[in-house]
Steps between C-alpha positions, in 0.01 A plus 500: 500500500815699449434572135382331185813304423648154463533441874135579566381280213734219605365514856142494379561211261682307774190524719286369215740209433551412867129498581328401173125563498509604865484880491239668282500851645796736520553835664800695378626750756769765493599815681641804322743659743553873481864544592748782449541424129125507438419800717582769248153632453143402435568391142760242611258358756227474236747318271580255781127434551450440126797262480376311805149453362618417146731228632226331700249529217737308273513210747122506542438501125747217446346286775152560365616413149586148618166457676583600856317752713729787598480838666758757604553718802753777530608773734728793435639692792803605704705275725436591864 
């Protein structure tokens, strides 16, 4: 997921409409990339981690609120 926004919700709802009653479990995945703009100190990296987790938690909570099983996985790190 690239963020908790209209595109992410639209994609998720499209899956539910396209495959009704087929998928019951969802895994929301994202990667927080530490690039030049983010690499300005430890505090900025911690903010990126918080934003990444908060975004995924919103999707998980929403999916669970409509009766689906959902988990999240995230990774924050530099591009190699």
